[in-house]
N, C-alpha and C positions, 0 to 999 in steps of 0.2 A: 504493500500500500504506500502511496505517496506520503511523504512527511506532511503532517497536518498543516503546518504553517506555510507549506508550499502548494497546497491543493488549490488549483485555479478552477473556477466555475465558468462553463461556457453554455451558450444556448445552442441546442441542436435541432429544435423543432418549434414551430409556431402554429397554434390553432386559433382562428378568429371566427366568431359569430357576432355580427354587428348590424346596425341599421343600414350600412353601406354594402353589405354582402356577407355571404356565408363561407368565404374562402379568402385566403391571404392575398392572392393576386387581384381579385376583384376589389377588395377593401382598399388596397394600396393605390390602384389605378384611379378609383373614385376620389380618394383623398387628393391625389395630385391634380385631378381635374377640377378640384374645388366644388365637388358635388355635395349637396346637403342630404342627410338622411332623415331630416325632420319633415313631418307631414301632419295631417289631422289625425287625432286619436281615433282608433278603431276598436281597441281592446276593452273599452268601457264607456259608460255614459260621460260625456264631457260638458253637457249643457250647463250644469251648475257652476262651472268654473270660469274665471276671467279669461283664461287662454285655453284654446282647444287643441294644442299641438303637443306632439311628443315624437321621439325618435324610436320607432318600433322595429324589431327584427322582422323581416318579411320573408315569406316563402320558406319558413323553417319547418322541416319534416323530421321530427324526432325518430321516426321509425327507420331512418337511414343509419342511425347509430345505436339505437336501443330497441329491444323487442317491444311490441305493443303492450304486453303484459307489464313489463317493467316501467315504461314511460308513463303509463296511466297511474302509477303509484308515486310519481314524482311531481313536485311543483316545477313550474317552467324554469326557474333559475337553475335547478339541478339538471334539467334536460339540456339547457344551453351549455352548462359546464362540462357535462359528459361528452357532448358533441365536440366542443372545442378541444378536449383532451384527446379524443379519437383522431381528430385532424392533426394535432401536434405530433402524436405518436407515429402516425403514418409518414409525416415529413421527416421525422427523426429516424425512421426505419428501425424502430425498436420492436423486437419480438419479446414481449414480456415473459413468455414462458421459457425463453432461452437464457434469461438473466435471473439471478437470485432475487425473487420477488420481495424478500425481506430487506434488500438493499435499494429498493425503489420506493419512493414516498410521494405524498400528496400534500401540498400546502395551498389552500384556496382562501382568498379574501371575499367576504360577502357582508353586505351592510345589514340587512334586516330579514332575510329569509323570504317567505312567501306571502306578501301582502294580499294578492288576489285570492289565494287559497284560504287565508284567514277570513277575508271578507265573505266568501261564498259559504264557508262552514258556519260562520256566525249567523248568517241569514237562515241557514237550515236549522240551527239550534233555536233561534227565536220564533221562527214561523212554522216549523214542522215538529219540533220537540227536541229535548236535550239528548236523546239517544239516536238522533238522526245525522249527527256529524259523521264524516267518513272515518272508518277504522284506520285509515292511513293519514289522518289529519296531522297528528303530532310528528311522525317521521317525514311528512312532506314539508312542514314549515320550519323545522329547526335549521338555523343558519349553517350548522356543520354538515348538513346532509349532502351538499354539493361535493365536498371532499369525500364523504363516506360513500356516496354512490359511485364516484370515480374509482375509488379503491375496490369496492365490491364488484362492480361490473367488469373492470379491467384486470382484476386479480393482483392488485398492488397491495402489498402487506407490510411495507416498511413505515418509516416515520410519517405520521399523518397529523395535520393540524389545520385549524380554521382561524383566520384573522378577522376580527370584527371591529376594526377601527374606522367605521363609517366610510367616508369617501377616500380615506387613505389606505383602505384594506388591500386592494389589489396590488398596489406598489409595495406595501409592507410585506405581503405574501411572497413576492418575488425576492425581495431583499432577505427575508428570514430564511427562505428555502436555500439561498446561496450560502448563508451562514451555517445551515445544517450540514450541507455538503462539505464546506471548508473544515468543519470540526470532526468530520469523519463518520457522522451518523447515517449517511446515505451516499450512494454513488450517483443516483438519478432521482430527480424530483419533478413531478408535474406541478408546476407553480402557476398561479394566476388568480383570476377573480371573475365574479359573475353577479348579475342582478337582473331581476325582472319583477318590478313592483308597480307597473302601471295599472292602477285600479282606482275606484272612487275613494277607497280608504287612504291609499298612499297620496293621491292628489289632494285630498282634503287636508291631510296633515301638513303637507308642504305649502299649500296655498294659504292656510290660516296664519302661518308665520311669514308670509310674503317672500318666500324663497324662490318661487317660480316666476317666470316671465309672464307678463300680462299682454304680450304682443298680440295684436289682432289683424296684422297684415299677412303677407305671404308667409307660409310656415317656414320656408327655407331661410328667411331673413330673421327668424326669432332669436337665434343664438348669436350674440355679437360681442365676444370677449374683448375687453379693453376699450371698446367704443364708448363714447360719452353717453350714448342713448341706452346702454345695457340696463336691464331692469330685473334680471332674475334668470335662473338656469332653465333649460329645457329638459324635462324628464326623459330618460332613455333606458334601454335595456340592452343586454349583450353579455358576451363572455370572451375571455382570452385565456389560453393556457400555453405556457412556454415549457418545453422540455429543458431542464437545467441538468447539467452533467459534469462530473469531475473530468477535467480535460483529458487526462491520460486514458480514462475509461472510454471516453468517446473515440479517441484516436485508435485505441486497441481494437475496437469493434468496427472501425472503418467509417465512422460518422464524420460528417463535415461540420465543424463548428461555425456558427454564424456570427457570434459576438461573445464578448466576455462580460460577465457581471462583475464589475470592478469593486463596488462597495455600496453601502446603504447608509442612510441617516434617518433617525427617528427622534421626535421631540414632542412636547406638549405645550400649548400656549398657557395652560393654567389660567384661563381668562374668562370664558363665557360658554354657555350651553351650545349656542349655534353660530355666534359671530366670531370671525377671526380677530386676533389681536390687531388693532388699528395700525400699529407700527410694523407689523410683519416680523416681530422679534422671534416668536416661536418657529415660524416657517424658516427664517434665516438660520436658526440654530440647526434645524434638520438639514438644510443645504450644506452648512459648514461641517456638520458631522459626516455627511456623505463624502465631501471632499477630503476630509481627514482620513476616513476609512479606506478610501480609494487611492490615497496618497497622490492626490491631484491638487493643482492650484487652479484658481478661477480661469486663468488664461489657457488651461488645457481643455476647457469645455468649448466645443465647436457649435453646440446647439442646445437650447433648453426647450424641452417639450413641457409647456406650462400646464398647471392645473386649470387655469383660464376658464372659469365656470360661466362667465357672463353675468355675475352678480356684482352690484356696485362695490360692496365692501371687499369681497374676495380678490377681485382683480387688482384693486388698489393695494391691498395688503401684500399680495404676491409681488407686485412691481416693487414695492418698498423693500421686501425681503431680498429680492435679487440685487437691488442697489446696495443694501446693507452688506451682503455677502461678497459681492463682486467688485464693489468700488467703481472706479471709472470704467473698468472693463464691461460693466453692465450695459453700457451704450454701444458696445462693439459686438456682443454676442447675439445672434438671431434667436428669437423666442416665438413660438407659435402654439396655437391652441387647437388640438384635435376636436375638442368639444364644440368648436364653431360649426363643425359638420355632423358630429355624432351625438350632440347633446351630452347630458351628464348621466353616465351609467352608474353613478354612485359607487358601491363597493367594487364594481367591475371595471371602472374607468381607468384606474392606474395600471392594471394588467394590460388592457387594450393599448394604453399609451406607451407602456414598456415595449410591447410588440412593435408598435409604430416606430419607436426609437431605433429598434434593431433594423427595421426596414429602411429608415433614413440612412443608417450607417452603410447598409448593403448597397443602396442605390446612390449614395452621395447626393441626396436631394432632400429638401425640406418642404413639406406641404405648407400652404398659406393659412393665415387666419382670415376666414371669409367674414363678410358683413361688417368689416371695419371701414367706416365711412366718415364718421365725425370724431376727430381726435379729442381725447381727454388730456388736458394739460398735465394732469398728475400721473397719467399712464403714458410715458413718453419714451419707451424703449423700442427696439426694432422688432415689431411683431409680424414681419414677413407678410405684409398686406397686399403686395402687388401681384401675387401669384406664386406658384412654386419656384423654389430657388435652388439651382445647382450649386453645390459647395462640397469640397472635400470634408468629410465628417469622420473623425476618428473617435471622438468621445462625446457622449450625450448625457445630460442631466435630465431626469424626468421627475416632476414634482406632483405631489398629491397632498391636499390638506382637507381634513374632514371635520364634521360637527364634533363638538367637545374639545376642539383645539388639537386634534390628533393629526400629526404631520409625519409624512414619510417621503423620502427621496431615494432614488436609485441611480447609479451611474453605470452606463454600459459603454463598452469600447470595442473598436474594430480588432479583429484577430491579427 
């Protein structure tokens, strides 16, 4: 076994299920085209709410990845996660049965489990009777069931965990999985995040705290990170799973490493239930921790994939955090928001954005931040608003900041 302090973690597979497509090639091409996955809500009643838009996964058929008997016993967030894991494993060319399953693990980030399933079963209880809820209700809604279902269906029996740090969960899952491999507790981990909470219950909760956009124009224009007119995030769903692997393990089995997971940083604002620290101090701490753990300087970062939610406070706090951590170099490093096109997938967002960061490295290209039309004087960094940008990209910082002041960042680097 490689000495633990020298174990390097690489990405060997990516699985994406998003509102812009259900495979990696389609998602990337649509991001580069500046295409929005936001449209009118179809999964639930939207009339009671100020805005009627969301970014929903389209044309998803769980039976392509999971038997009908199995997927009927899963909430949608679990279905999306299992599908993304299957896609990632296929790209990584891993035959799980040929590898010691006790050395393969799962770490998945998830924000809140199955809002739609909770809502439908609550209705059944109130209107049909207390014994009319589904016998699968509890195992469907628990946030850990995405990781558990991946493990169970794919036969993965090693280190398994669920990260529930709100919107930072997907990023923290990738970072924590890399640490598990570095310390020798696994050789391979399926790491990522998922969310599927578009429902009257979820929309009500986010609307009453005024976190969601109230945009009533064209749906594709609703998410506008860093723009002066931004007024809230667009709810979304999706999943991403990355196959993380100890580098020598990957090389020995003939796998092609795509990128290196160089380091992670985690912090807490210790400030407010849902609002970020106005000065971005907690977020800056996570960025600086990631730089320290990756042994990078700010000038080593070629691109920042921003949290960029399109909320007034978050985008300002993130801009301030980047300035605090990067100093004058903050004005030289390009920053863009995947959420401008995909909306905010909550616990799944960071994993999707980590995958997009790897694709940026592989393609030496940065997708734009769309819908940026009216500059905010306080958000004055290079948000790549003119369209996709070709650039040699060796190292990427990906940011995620969640409710409760939970912050996580991960740094990925070219092989």
